[in-house]
MIDO-383579 format. One line per 4 residues: their letters; for each residue y, z negated, x of N, C-alpha, C. Coordinates in steps of 0.001 Angstrom, whole numbers, plus 524288, in hexadecimal, padded with zeros to 5 digits. Example, Ala and Ser with C-alpha at 12.3 -4.5 7.8 and 13.67 -1.06 7.14 Angstrom:
AS	7E9C6 7E188 83386 7EE6C 7E188 8300C 7F31C 7E188 83390 | 7F736 7E458 83232 7FBDC 7E41C 83566 8001E 7E142 83264 .
END
This chain:
MKIK	8BAE1 78AD9 8363E 8BBFE 78EA7 8321D 8B83E 79351 83272 | 8B78A 79533 83748 8B40B 799AC 83808 8AE6E 7983D 836AA | 8AD08 79355 83803 8A7B3 79197 836DE 8A6D1 7916A 830FF | 8AA8B 78F85 82E0F 8AA21 78F3E 8285C 8A9C6 794B2 82601 .
MFQS	8ACEC 79856 82810 8ACB5 79DC3 82625 8A767 7A033 8273A | 8A535 79F1D 82BDC 8A018 7A140 82D36 89BDA 79F03 829AC | 89C36 799D6 828B4 89863 79759 82545 898C4 7996A 81FB8 | 89DA2 79A4C 81DDE 89E5F 79C73 8189D 89C39 7A205 8183F .
YKKD	89D2E 7A522 81C61 89B35 7AA86 81C7A 89540 7AA99 81C94 | 892FA 7A702 81FB5 88D49 7A6B0 82019 88ADF 7A51C 81AE6 | 88D92 7A181 81818 88B9D 79FC7 8130A 88BE4 7A42A 80F0E | 8903B 7A718 80F10 890C6 7AB86 80B74 88CC3 7AFBD 80C99 .
SMLS	88BC0 7B09F 8119C 887DD 7B494 8130E 88273 7B303 81131 | 8812E 7ADF6 811BB 87C24 7AC08 81002 87B8B 7AC8C 80A1A | 87FC0 7AB44 80731 87FA0 7ABC0 8017F 87F03 7B173 7FFDB | 881B5 7B4F3 8028B 8813F 7BA8B 80159 87BBF 7BC78 8026B .
WLAF	8798F 7BAAB 806CE 87439 7BC3C 8082E 8705D 7BA5C 80410 | 870F3 7B579 8025A 86D7A 7B359 7FE59 86E23 7B63A 7F92D | 872F2 7B7BB 7F7EE 873EF 7BA70 7F301 87134 7BFB6 7F2D0 | 87106 7C266 7F74E 86E93 7C791 7F77F 868A9 7C74A 7F864 .
VGPA	8670E 7C3E6 7FBEE 86198 7C3B0 7FD7E 85E71 7BFDA 7FA33 | 8610B 7BBD6 7F837 85E57 7B7C3 7F545 85B07 7B9B7 7F0C4 | 85D1F 7BCF6 7ED42 859EC 7BEEE 7E8E4 85520 7C1EF 7EAAB | 855C0 7C52F 7EEAA 8514A 7C829 7F0A7 84D2B 7C487 7F2F7 .
MAII	84EF0 7C087 7F5D8 84B49 7BCCC 7F81D 84869 7B9BE 7F3E4 | 84B35 7B86F 7EFAF 848C0 7B593 7EB63 84491 7B8E2 7E8C0 | 845C1 7BDE0 7E7E2 841FE 7C161 7E55D 83D30 7C222 7E8CF | 83E1F 7C2F7 7EDE8 839C2 7C3AA 7F189 83665 7BEBB 7F1BD .
SVFV	838EF 7BA33 7F1C4 83617 7B542 7F200 832A2 7B47B 7ED38 | 834B6 7B5D1 7E89C 831D6 7B4EC 7E3C3 82D73 7B8E4 7E304 | 82E9E 7BDD9 7E40B 82ADF 7C207 7E2C7 82794 7C3DC 7E765 | 828D6 7C23E 7EC2B 825DB 7C3F6 7F0BA 82395 7BF48 7F3B8 .
LYPI	826FD 7BBF3 7F5AA 82534 7B7A5 7F8F3 821E1 7B3BA 7F5F5 | 82396 7B23B 7F14D 820A8 7AE5C 7EE45 81B1E 7B046 7ECF2 | 81A72 7B522 7EAFA 8150E 7B6FB 7E9F7 811B1 7B727 7EEE2 | 81400 7B8D3 7F34F 81100 7B923 7F826 80F25 7B3BC 7F9D5 .
ISVF	812B7 7AFF4 7F9BF 81156 7AA9E 7FB48 80D64 7A849 7F780 | 80E11 7A95D 7F271 80A7D 7A744 7EE7A 804F8 7A95D 7EF31 | 8048C 7AE72 7F035 7FF66 7B0D3 7F10B 7FCD9 7AE97 7F5F8 | 7FFFA 7ADF6 7FA12 7FDE2 7ABCE 7FEF9 7FBCD 7A64A 7FE1F .
ILSF	7FEA8 7A303 7FB50 7FCE4 79DAE 7FA31 7F808 79DC4 7F6AF | 7F81B 7A13B 7F2C0 7F3B4 7A195 7EF1E 7EEB1 7A33F 7F1DD | 7EF38 7A634 7F619 7EA8D 7A80A 7F8E5 7E781 7A38D 7FB61 | 7E9DC 79EFB 7FBE2 7E732 79A6D 7FE06 7E583 796A1 7F9BF .
QKFN	7E5BC 79868 7F4DC 7E461 79504 7F07E 7E023 7977F 7ED1D | 7DD51 79434 7EA62 7D98C 79600 7E686 7DC05 7955B 7E12A | 7DC76 799B7 7DE5C 7DF03 79982 7D946 7DCA3 79DA0 7D5BB | 7DA54 79BD8 7D16F 7D811 79F5B 7CD93 7DBDA 79FD1 7C900 .
MASA	7DDEB 7A47B 7C844 7E1E5 7A54C 7C447 7DFBD 7A48F 7BEC7 | 7DA97 7A52B 7BE29 7D841 7A4CE 7B8F8 7D723 79F34 7B74A | 7D78E 79B8F 7BAE4 7D678 79616 7B990 7DB66 792D8 7BA1F | 7DB18 78E01 7B859 7DF9C 78A7B 7B89C 7DF8E 78730 7BD8E .
AKKI	7DC04 78861 7C12E 7DB99 78553 7C600 7E066 78613 7C96C | 7E1D4 781EC 7CC2D 7E65C 7822C 7CF99 7E4EE 784F3 7D4AF | 7E8EE 7868B 7D775 7E823 78916 7DC79 7E615 78520 7E06F | 7E224 786CB 7E371 7DFBE 78367 7E75E 7E045 785FC 7ECB1 .
FVGF	7E236 7831A 7F078 7E2CA 7852E 7F5BC 7DD63 785A5 7F848 | 7DC17 78A65 7FA1B 7D6EF 78B54 7FC79 7D756 78D8E 801FB | 7DC0A 78DAD 80420 7DCB8 78FB6 80967 7DB88 79583 809BB | 7D861 796EE 80DAA 7D726 79C77 80E8C 7D236 79E33 80BA3 .
QNYK	7D067 79B26 807E9 7CB91 79C67 80526 7CBE6 7A19C 80247 | 7D072 7A2AF 7FFEB 7D116 7A7AC 7FD17 7D07D 7AC4E 800C4 | 7D297 7ABCF 8057A 7D226 7B00A 8094D 7CC78 7B0B2 80B09 | 7C9BA 7AC51 80BB8 7C42F 7AC9A 80D21 7C10C 7AF2D 808C7 .
NMFS	7C24C 7ADB7 803F2 7BF70 7AFE5 7FF7C 7C059 7B5C6 7FEE9 | 7C504 7B788 8002C 7C628 7BD1D 7FFB1 7C27A 7C05F 80319 | 7C116 7BE4F 807A4 7BDD9 7C146 80B4C 7B808 7BFF9 80AE2 | 7B6BD 7BBA3 80846 7B14E 7B9FD 8082B 7AE85 7BAFA 80300 .
QTGD	7B160 7BAFD 7FE9E 7AEDD 7BB75 7F981 7AD69 7C11D 7F84A | 7A86B 7C231 7F7FD 7A60A 7C726 7F63A 7A78D 7CBED 7F973 | 7AB2B 7CB71 7FD08 7ACB2 7CFE2 8003E 7B029 7D3CB 7FD87 | 7B210 7D299 7F8D4 7B55E 7D645 7F5F5 7BA71 7D763 7F8D2 .
FLNS	7BCCB 7D354 7FB13 7C1CB 7D407 7FDAA 7C13E 7D763 8028C | 7BD13 7D68D 80587 7BC22 7D9BF 80A2C 7BB3B 7DF70 808A1 | 7B875 7E03B 8044C 7B7A8 7E58D 8025F 7BCD8 7E806 800DA | 7C046 7E4F6 7FE58 7C555 7E70C 7FCBA 7C8B4 7E873 8016E .
LKVT	7C822 7E581 805AE 7CAF9 7E6D6 80A7C 7C921 7EC1D 80C96 | 7C3F7 7ECFA 80C8E 7C1CB 7F1F0 80E6D 7C396 7F679 80AFA | 7C369 7F5AB 805D7 7C50C 7F9BB 80227 7CADD 7FAE9 802D1 | 7CE05 7F6DC 80383 7D3A5 7F797 8043F 7D4BB 7FA82 8094F .
LIYT	7D1AF 7F96B 80D5F 7D257 7FC2C 8125C 7D162 80201 811AE | 7CD2D 8036F 80EF7 7CC04 808F9 80E02 7D061 80B7C 80AD6 | 7D1E3 808DE 806A9 7D5FC 80AEA 80333 7DB1C 80BA2 8062D | 7DC74 807E1 80976 7E15A 80827 80C63 7E13A 80C7A 81073 .
LVGV	7DCDC 80CE6 81343 7DC66 810FE 8173F 7DCF6 8166B 814DB | 7DA2E 81758 81090 7DA5E 81C79 80E06 7DFB4 81D67 80B90 | 7E1A5 8197A 808AF 7E696 81A20 805EC 7EB35 81AD0 80987 | 7EB8D 81798 80D9A 7F000 817E5 81137 7EFC5 81CE9 8146C .
TSTM	7EB38 81E1A 8168A 7EAB8 822C4 819D6 7EC0D 827BF 816D5 | 7E9DC 8284D 81227 7EAB8 82D14 80F17 7F065 82D9C 80D5F | 7F2C7 8295C 80B98 7F834 829B7 809CE 7FBF0 82ACB 80E54 | 7FAEA 82884 812DA 7FE53 82969 8175A 7FE03 82F14 8192E .
ILGV	7F940 83125 81993 7F8A3 8368B 81B6E 7FAF4 83A69 81781 | 7F979 839DA 81292 7FB66 83D81 80E97 8013F 83CE1 80DA8 | 80321 83808 80DAD 808B4 83715 80CC3 80C16 83963 81108 | 80A99 83884 815E9 80D94 83AB3 81A49 80D38 840AC 81A3E .
GLAL	80898 842B8 81913 807F4 8486B 818CC 80B66 84AE3 814A4 | 80B82 8488D 80FF8 80EDB 84A94 80BCD 8149D 84A3D 80D40 | 81614 845F7 80FCE 81B8D 84558 81169 81D22 849A2 8153B | 819B1 84AED 818DC 81AE0 84F1C 81C93 81B56 85461 819D0 .
LLNS	81800 8554A 815E9 81832 85A36 81306 81D1B 85AAD 80FAA | 81EE0 85650 80D80 82357 85665 809F0 82875 85500 80C9B | 82868 854DA 811C3 82D2B 85394 814AC 83079 8586E 81593 | 8326D 85A96 81166 835DD 85F2D 811AB 8394C 85F3F 80CD6 .
QGVI	83CC0 86301 80C96 8406A 86355 8083B 83EC3 867AB 80478 | 840F2 86777 7FFDC 83FC6 86B6A 7FBE9 83E80 868EF 7F6AD | 83F75 86BED 7F28A 83EA0 869F3 7ED46 838DA 868E7 7EC48 | 83586 86C73 7EDEE 82FE5 86BD2 7ED07 82DD6 866FD 7EFD6 .
IRIL	82FA6 86626 7F4AA 82DFA 8618D 7F7AB 82F92 85C97 7F4DE | 8344B 85C82 7F2C0 83625 857DB 7EFEF 832E5 856DE 7EB0C | 8317C 85B0C 7E860 82E2D 85A7C 7E3B1 828D2 8585F 7E532 | 8269E 85A68 7E977 82186 85898 7EB42 821AB 852DC 7ECE1 .
RGIS	82604 85142 7EF3D 82698 84BC6 7F0B1 82678 8484F 7EBD6 | 82956 849F1 7E7D6 8297F 846E5 7E305 82438 84694 7E05A | 8216B 84AFA 7E037 81C45 84B1B 7DDBA 81861 847A6 7E0B2 | 818B5 847CD 7E5D9 81500 844D4 7E90A 815AE 83EEE 7E87E .
LIPY	81A28 83D38 7E689 81B1C 837A0 7E5DE 818C1 8356A 7E0D4 | 81729 838DB 7DD41 81553 8371D 7D81A 810E4 8331F 7D86B | 80CD3 833ED 7DBA2 8088E 82FFF 7DBC6 80A77 82A89 7DD2B | 80E3F 82A3B 7E0AD 81026 82516 7E257 81381 8227C 7DE27 .
LICG	815ED 82594 7DACA 81968 82381 7D6C9 8167C 8219F 7D1EF | 8118C 82330 7D15E 80E80 8219E 7CCC5 80CCF 81BED 7CD5A | 80D14 8190B 7C914 80B59 81396 7C909 8059D 8133A 7CAC2 | 80464 80F62 7CE06 7FF23 80EE4 7D024 7FAF2 80E4A 7CC08 .
VALA	7FC13 80B5C 7C7D7 7F83E 80A97 7C3AB 7F743 80FB1 7C0C0 | 7FB72 8127F 7BF6A 7FAE4 81788 7BCB7 7F7F2 81B6A 7C023 | 7F917 81B3F 7C52B 7F66B 81EB5 7C8DF 7F08F 81D91 7C8FB | 7EF2E 81899 7C8FC 7E9A9 81718 7C91B 7E6CB 818FE 7C440 .
FAWV	7E93C 81866 7BFAF 7E6BA 81A34 7BADF 7E623 82026 7BAD3 | 7E9DD 822EC 7BD16 7E969 8289D 7BD6B 7E4C6 82A38 7C0CD | 7E3FC 82766 7C519 7DF9C 828A9 7C889 7DA62 82706 7C62F | 7DA73 82340 7C2A5 7D5A2 821ED 7BFD3 7D3A3 826B9 7BCEE .
LLYN	7D73A 82995 7BA87 7D5C8 82E57 7B7AE 7D404 832A5 7BB6F | 7D6C7 8332C 7BFCF 7D564 8373D 7C39A 7CFFE 83642 7C5F7 | 7CEA3 8314E 7C6C2 7C9B0 82FE3 7C937 7C52C 82F55 7C554 | 7C635 82FDE 7C054 7C21A 82F2A 7BC6C 7BD8A 832E7 7BD7D .
TSFG	7B8D0 830CA 7BD62 7B442 833FF 7BEC0 7B2DE 83802 7BA94 | 7B471 8371B 7B5AC 7B301 83AA7 7B165 7B714 83EEB 7B088 | 7BC14 83D6C 7B027 7C023 84149 7AEF1 7C4A8 84125 7B2C5 | 7C3F3 83EBF 7B747 7C815 83E92 7BB39 7C929 843E9 7BD87 .
LLNI	7CE0A 844F6 7BE9F 7CF9F 84A16 7C097 7CCF3 84B6B 7C5C0 | 7CC58 847A3 7C92C 7CA05 848B6 7CE4B 7C460 84A90 7CDCB | 7C15B 847F5 7CA8F 7BBE5 84992 7C9E3 7BB75 84EB3 7C6E5 | 7BF1F 84FBB 7C369 7BF2B 854C6 7C0AE 7C004 85934 7C492 .
IFEA	7C39D 85864 7C83E 7C49C 85C54 7CC4C 7BFCC 85CED 7CFC9 | 7BD65 85892 7D13C 7B8B5 858C9 7D480 7B457 85BD0 7D1CE | 7B3C1 85AD0 7CCC1 7AFA6 85D82 7C9C6 7B0BC 8635B 7C972 | 7B5BC 864C4 7C8F0 7B733 86A41 7C87A 7B605 86D4C 7CD75 .
VHIP	7B663 86AB4 7D1FA 7B558 86D59 7D6F5 7AFF4 86BE5 7D915 | 7ACA0 869B8 7D596 7A728 8688C 7D6DA 7A692 86491 7DB53 | 7A9F4 860A0 7DB40 7A986 85C3B 7DEE5 7A774 85789 7DBDC | 7A3A3 854AB 7DDFA 7A18C 8501E 7DB22 7A5DA 84C45 7D998 .
QVDW	7A57A 84A35 7D4E5 7A960 8467E 7D30F 7A901 84164 7D61A | 7AD5F 83EB5 7D660 7ADBE 839DC 7D966 7AEE8 83553 7D5BE | 7AC20 83111 7D68B 7AD40 82C49 7D399 7B17B 8294F 7D6A5 | 7B64E 82ABE 7D5A1 7BAB6 82904 7D8D0 7BB54 82311 7D8FA .
LGSS	7BAAA 82093 7D494 7BB9B 81AF1 7D43E 7B694 817CC 7D387 | 7B23B 81A6E 7D285 7AD5B 817A9 7D18D 7A9CB 81751 7D638 | 7AB08 81A0C 7DA65 7A7C8 819ED 7DF18 7AA1B 81621 7E30A | 7A6DF 812AB 7E507 7A8C5 80EC7 7E8C3 7AA5B 81145 7EDF9 .
RVAI	7A86E 815F5 7EF15 7A9D8 81898 7F3EC 7AEC6 81BD5 7F36A | 7B018 81D68 7EEAD 7B479 820FC 7EDD6 7B953 81E36 7EBB7 | 7B89D 81A04 7E8D9 7BCE1 8179E 7E5DB 7C191 81619 7E938 | 7C0A6 813BE 7EDC9 7C505 811FC 7F108 7C83D 816A0 7F2FA .
YSLA	7C5A5 81B04 7F3FB 7C870 81FAE 7F5C1 7CB4A 8224E 7F134 | 7C92A 821AC 7EC7B 7CBE3 823A2 7E7D8 7D10B 820C2 7E71E | 7D107 81BA5 7E802 7D5DE 8189B 7E7BC 7D99D 81A1E 7EC18 | 7D77E 81B3A 7F0B9 7DAC3 81CCA 7F524 7DD68 8220A 7F41D .
IIET	7DABD 8257D 7F136 7DD19 82A84 7EFC5 7E1F1 8299D 7EC5F | 7E182 825FD 7E8AB 7E604 824B4 7E551 7EA6A 8226C 7E89A | 7E90D 81EFA 7EC39 7ECEC 81CA1 7EFBC 7EFC3 820DE 7F2CD | 7ECD3 8249E 7F4BC 7EF24 828E9 7F7BC 7F2BC 82C2E 7F453 .
WQFT	7F0F0 82D81 7EFB2 7F40A 830C5 7EC20 7F913 82E05 7EA82 | 7F8CD 828EE 7E9CD 7FD5A 82601 7E7F0 80165 8250F 7EC3C | 7FFA8 823D4 7F0F2 80347 821FB 7F4F7 8048F 825FB 7F92A | 8021E 82A89 7F91A 803B7 82EA2 7FCC4 80979 83019 7FC14 .
PFVM	80B80 8308F 7F743 8111D 831A7 7F69F 8149E 82D6F 7F8F8 | 812DC 82891 7F8CC 815EB 82447 7FB19 81690 82518 800F7 | 8123E 82652 8039E 8127A 8275E 8093A 815CB 82C36 80A3D | 8152D 83032 806F9 81800 83517 807AC 81DE8 8344E 8076F .
ILTL	81FBF 83174 8036F 8256A 83102 802A3 827F2 82DD0 806F7 | 8254C 829BC 808E1 82785 8269F 80D20 8276E 829A5 81245 | 82338 82C82 8132E 822F2 82FBD 817E2 82705 83412 817AD | 827BB 83648 81314 82B9F 83A6D 81264 83118 83863 8137D .
AGLQ	83228 8339D 811D9 8373E 8313A 812F5 83805 8309F 818D6 | 833CF 82F23 81B96 83428 82EB5 82141 83503 833F7 823D3 | 8326D 837FE 821D3 83315 83D41 82404 838A2 83F4A 82357 | 83AF9 83DE8 81EE8 8404D 83FAA 81DEA 8442F 83D4E 821CB .
GITA	842AF 838DB 8241D 84626 83647 827D7 8459F 8384C 82D69 | 841F2 83BD1 82E60 8414D 83E12 8339C 844C2 842E9 8340F | 84852 842E5 837C5 84BEB 84752 83862 84915 84C10 83AA5 | 84B3C 850A3 83985 848D8 8558B 83B4D 8498C 8566B 84124 .
DYYE	84CFB 85357 843A2 84E03 8541C 8493A 84914 85368 84C7D | 845CE 84FA8 84AF9 840FB 84EB1 84DE8 83D7D 85386 84DDB | 83CEA 855E2 84959 83977 85A68 848CA 83BC5 85F40 84B7A | 840E0 85FC4 84B3F 84367 86436 84DDB 842B2 863DE 853C2 .
AAAI	84358 85F1A 855DE 8429D 85E62 85B7F 83CEA 85F5D 85D04 | 83943 85D84 859C8 833B0 85E48 85AE3 83243 8640A 85A91 | 83492 866D6 856D0 83377 86C72 85644 83564 86F78 85B05 | 839DE 86DE4 85D25 83BF1 8706E 861DB 8383B 86FA4 86675 .
DGAG	835C6 86AF5 8669A 8320F 869D3 86AD3 82CC3 86C5A 869EA | 82C22 86F04 86584 8274B 871CA 86475 8232A 86EA8 861A7 | 82495 86A3F 85F51 820CF 866F7 85C85 81F61 86975 8574B | 81A65 8693B 855ED 8189E 86B35 850E3 8190B 8670F 84CA8 .
KVRM	8179B 86881 847E0 8181E 864E1 84372 8148E 86024 843F9 | 80FD4 86109 845F4 80C2A 85CAB 84696 80E32 858CB 84A9F | 81040 85AC9 84EDF 81264 8575C 852EF 81732 85474 850EF | 81A67 8571B 84DD3 81EFB 85480 84B85 81D5C 8501B 847DE .
LFNI	81915 8511E 84501 81739 84D2F 84150 815AC 8482D 8441B | 812A0 848B4 84865 81090 84417 84B0D 81459 841B9 84EFC | 81807 844CF 850F6 81BA5 842CC 854EA 8210B 8416B 852BF | 8224E 8435E 84E24 8277E 8424B 84BEB 8270F 83FA9 84698 .
TLPL	8248A 84253 842EC 8248E 84083 83D7A 821DF 83B38 83CD9 | 81CF7 83ADE 83E6F 81A0F 83605 83DA2 81C4F 83162 840A9 | 81DEA 8320C 845B0 82062 82D9E 8485D 8255F 82BBB 845AF | 82886 82F52 843AD 82D5C 82DC4 8410D 82C55 82B68 83BAA .
LKNV	827BB 82C74 83985 82647 82A34 83474 82341 82514 8350B | 822CA 8232D 839E2 81F78 81EA2 83AE4 820CA 819FC 83762 | 825C0 81898 83719 82744 813FE 83407 82642 814CA 82E32 | 82742 81989 82C58 8264D 81AB8 826D4 82077 81A66 825AA .
LLSV	81D4E 81CE0 828EC 817A7 81CEC 8280F 8154D 81777 82891 | 8176A 8144E 82C14 81593 80EF0 82CA4 81698 80BD2 827AB | 81B4F 80C65 8258A 81CA3 809A5 820AE 81928 80B6E 81C31 | 81859 8108F 81BD3 8150E 812B7 817AB 80F75 810D7 8183F .
LILR	80D84 810BF 81D11 80825 80F01 81E0F 8075C 8095E 81C4F | 80B0B 805FA 81D98 80AA3 8007C 81C0D 80AD0 7FFF2 8161A | 80E45 802DC 81395 80E97 802AC 80DDC 8098D 804A0 80B56 | 8073D 808A0 80DA4 80265 80AAF 80B78 7FDDF 806D4 80C39 .
LIDC	7FDB9 8043F 810A4 7F9B8 8003D 81182 7FA26 7FBF0 80D6D | 7FEF0 7FA45 80C5F 7FFCE 7F628 8087D 7FE1A 7F800 8031A | 7FF90 7FCCC 801AF 7FE33 7FEE4 7FC83 7F84B 7FF20 7FBC5 | 7F581 800F8 7FFB8 7EFD2 8018B 7FF3A 7ED11 7FC4A 7FF07 .
IKAF	7EED5 7F89C 80233 7EC3E 7F383 8025C 7ECFA 7F092 7FD39 | 7F183 7F12E 7FAC0 7F278 7EE51 7F5E3 7F19A 7F1AB 7F0FD | 7EF20 7F630 7F18A 7EE05 7F98E 7ED0A 7EAB7 7F6A3 7E905 | 7EC1D 7F743 7E417 7E95B 7F448 7E00B 7E877 7F750 7DAFC .
EKVR	7ECAF 7F99E 7D8CC 7EC36 7FBA6 7D375 7E846 80015 7D2F6 | 7E7D7 8035B 7D6FA 7E417 807AB 7D6AE 7DE7E 8059A 7D671 | 7DD66 801AA 7D9A2 7D82B 7FF5C 7D9A9 7D703 7FCC3 7D46B | 7DAB9 7F9CE 7D277 7D9D8 7F6DF 7CDA5 7D8F6 7FA7E 7C904 .
ILTM	7DBCC 7FECD 7C8C7 7DB84 80256 7C448 7D6D8 8060F 7C4B4 | 7D5D5 8081B 7C956 7D1DE 80C20 7C9DC 7CC5C 80A01 7CAA6 | 7CBC2 805ED 7CDC8 7C67A 80439 7CF32 7C571 7FE63 7CE74 | 7C987 7FB43 7CE07 7C8FE 7F587 7CDD1 7C5D9 7F370 7D273 .
GGPM	7C64D 7F609 7D6D4 7C397 7F455 7DB92 7BE2A 7F68E 7DC44 | 7BC10 7F90D 7D84C 7B6CF 7FB33 7D896 7B6DE 800D1 7DA7A | 7B262 80360 7DA75 7AD31 8011A 7D971 7AB21 7FE0C 7DE28 | 7A889 7F9BF 7DD14 7A628 7F66E 7E116 7AA2C 7F49C 7E522 .
NSTD	7AEE2 7F34A 7E33D 7B31E 7F153 7E695 7B4CC 7F534 7EACA | 7B39D 7FA2E 7EA0B 7B4E6 7FE18 7EE03 7BAB9 7FF66 7EE2E | 7BDA3 7FDD7 7EA2D 7C34D 7FEBE 7EA2A 7C650 7F99C 7E96C | 7C3BF 7F54E 7EAA4 7C627 7F02C 7E9DC 7C9F2 7EF01 7EE54 .
LISH	7CEA6 7F11D 7EDF0 7D291 7F040 7F1F4 7D413 7EA7B 7F22F | 7D65E 7E8E7 7F687 7D77D 7E367 7F770 7DB24 7E125 7F345 | 7DEE6 7E437 7F183 7E284 7E25C 7ED76 7DFA7 7E17F 7E84C | 7DBF0 7E4E0 7E715 7D8E0 7E443 7E24C 7D530 7DF9C 7E2BA .
NVYK	7D321 7DEB4 7E756 7CFBE 7DA31 7E838 7D2C2 7D51D 7E763 | 7D78D 7D4EB 7E948 7DAE0 7D052 7E888 7DC2D 7CF9E 7E2C8 | 7DD39 7D3F3 7E019 7DE58 7D3BA 7DA7B 7D9BF 7D16B 7D77C | 7D502 7D302 7D8CD 7D062 7D0FA 7D61A 7CFC3 7CB20 7D6FB .
AAFL	7D0BA 7C978 7DBCE 7D02D 7C3E7 7DCFA 7D42D 7C0A7 7DA02 | 7D905 7C280 7D9D3 7DD3E 7BF64 7D787 7DD58 7BFA0 7D193 | 7DCA1 7C447 7CF53 7DDA5 7C4E9 7C9C4 7D8C7 7C5C9 7C66A | 7D476 7C75F 7C8C5 7CFA2 7C7F2 7C5C5 7CC32 7C31C 7C64A .
RSEM	7CC04 7C0E4 7CB0D 7C8FB 7BC1E 7CBDA 7CC63 7B737 7CBB8 | 7D185 7B7FC 7CB23 7D553 7B3AA 7CAB3 7D564 7B01B 7CF76 | 7D3B7 7B21B 7D3FB 7D3E4 7AF0C 7D8CE 7D8F5 7B05B 7DBAF | 7DD2B 7ADD3 7DA09 7E257 7AF2E 7DBFC 7E2ED 7AE10 7E1D1 .
GLGA	7E09F 7A9CA 7E3A8 7E0E6 7A890 7E937 7DE44 7ACB5 7EC86 | 7D9BC 7AE9F 7EAAE 7D6E6 7B2BC 7ED73 7DA14 7B7CA 7ED7B | 7DC6E 7B90D 7E8FF 7DFB3 7BDB7 7E8B5 7E470 7BD4D 7EC3E | 7E6D9 7B8B0 7EC74 7EB64 7B7E0 7EFD6 7E9E7 7B886 7F592 .
AGAV	7E553 7B698 7F707 7E371 7B742 7FC67 7E2BF 7BD0A 7FDAE | 7E0A4 7C000 7F9ED 7E01B 7C5A8 7FAB4 7E554 7C850 7FB51 | 7E93B 7C69E 7F83C 7EE77 7C8E8 7F89D 7F0E5 7C7D0 7FDF3 | 7F013 7C31F 7FFF6 7F215 7C1D5 8052A 7EF6D 7C52C 80952 .
IITL	7EA58 7C5FF 808C2 7E779 7C948 80C7A 7E98E 7CEDE 80C60 | 7EA9D 7D0F1 807B1 7ECD5 7D633 80748 7F20C 7D680 80A20 | 7F550 7D291 8095B 7FA6B 7D268 80BF3 7F9CE 7D25C 811DD | 7F626 7CF43 813CF 7F548 7CEEE 81974 7F339 7D419 81BA2 .
IIAA	7EFD1 7D6AF 818AA 7EDBD 7DBC0 81A65 7F224 7DFC0 81ACF | 7F57F 7DFF7 816D6 7F9E0 7E3A1 816DE 7FD88 7E27C 81B6C | 7FEC0 7DD79 81C3E 80239 7DBFF 82087 7FFD8 7DD6C 825D0 | 7FABE 7DC6E 82671 7F81F 7DD99 82B65 7F7FF 7E375 82C79 .
LSFI	7F6AD 7E68F 8287D 7F67E 7EC42 82930 7FBDF 7EE74 82A6D | 7FFE2 7EC8C 827BF 8053C 7EE58 828C3 806D0 7ED0D 82E58 | 8057A 7E85E 83020 806C4 7E6C2 83577 803ED 7EA2B 8396D | 7FEEB 7EB33 8387B 7FBD6 7EE6E 83C19 7FE0E 7F3F3 83C73 .
VMKT	7FF69 7F638 837F9 80199 7FB84 837EE 806AF 7FBB6 83B09 | 80A20 7F7F4 83A1D 80F2F 7F7EB 83CD7 80E88 7F703 842AF | 80B0E 7F36B 8443C 80A31 7F263 849C4 807B9 7F70B 84C7B | 80428 7F9BF 849D0 801AB 7FE5A 84C0D 805B3 80294 84D38 .
VDNK	80931 8037E 84983 80D4D 8076E 84A46 810FD 805CC 84EA5 | 81271 800C7 84EC7 815F3 7FEE4 852E4 81379 7FF6B 85845 | 80E79 7FE46 858AB 80BC4 7FEAF 85DC2 80B89 80453 85F98 | 80AAB 807EE 85BFE 80A93 80D7F 85D71 80FE1 80F4A 85F63 .
DAV	8140A 80D3E 85CEB 8194C 80EA4 85EA6 81A6E 80C7D 86414 | 8185E 807BD 86516 81943 80551 86A29 816A9 80866 86E8A | 81212 80A8E 86D56 80F45 80DC7 87130 8121B 812ED 8721F .
END
């Protein structure tokens, strides 16, 4: 009798679990797992979307072609590295700095917090078009200001040496509020007892920052850092709208390079291979960041 009751309870529990979890698993399978598996399989096939030819299995040829044909992909890796280093470093420093400045109470502080979030809330495409106007060499606001103070005008998007940094400036302006708000949330969770005890021991603000604030924000900053790495590596709309990868491929980020292969040249297998490489790069960088932090804690 007890065995039958246990079996009936186990069956009801399983049905309840399926009723709650089943729909979510189905949605994840259809919209997440299936596309990932499809792209991975496609990366080993030759398929031209513009022709009626069937998919042909080519093994690792697409991956070889990504690194061997014309060197465009290797160039895009270098450009993405520069963009990521500048974008991540600047947003992390400015975001954490703003969070420390706005970590207090008051009506004015709350208003400033709200205003500082505006760049992050603007649609990325609309933001890119706005910066097209700001960077315009003839009537752009930045060059007008430079001319007014007798500074030589800058070809923000037309110079192969400047264009990638012009995009990084937009990245910094857009995502600094993101870093700020998450860091601010972490700061709000630190109790004042730590600072009161440190003040009694004679610690100054700088010492409190490096010995209390930043160590307690470690998990928050680690999460933000990984998210920022992902955002920079997969950045696309700003490049497509402002420069289309030019001039001379100086802003051809890896995501834009994959887009050109898949949708402009209709080489879907090559594009899928690039997408898999991007995924592996993001996974590897995230793993390295987490292991580095864990090793420092162990020491």
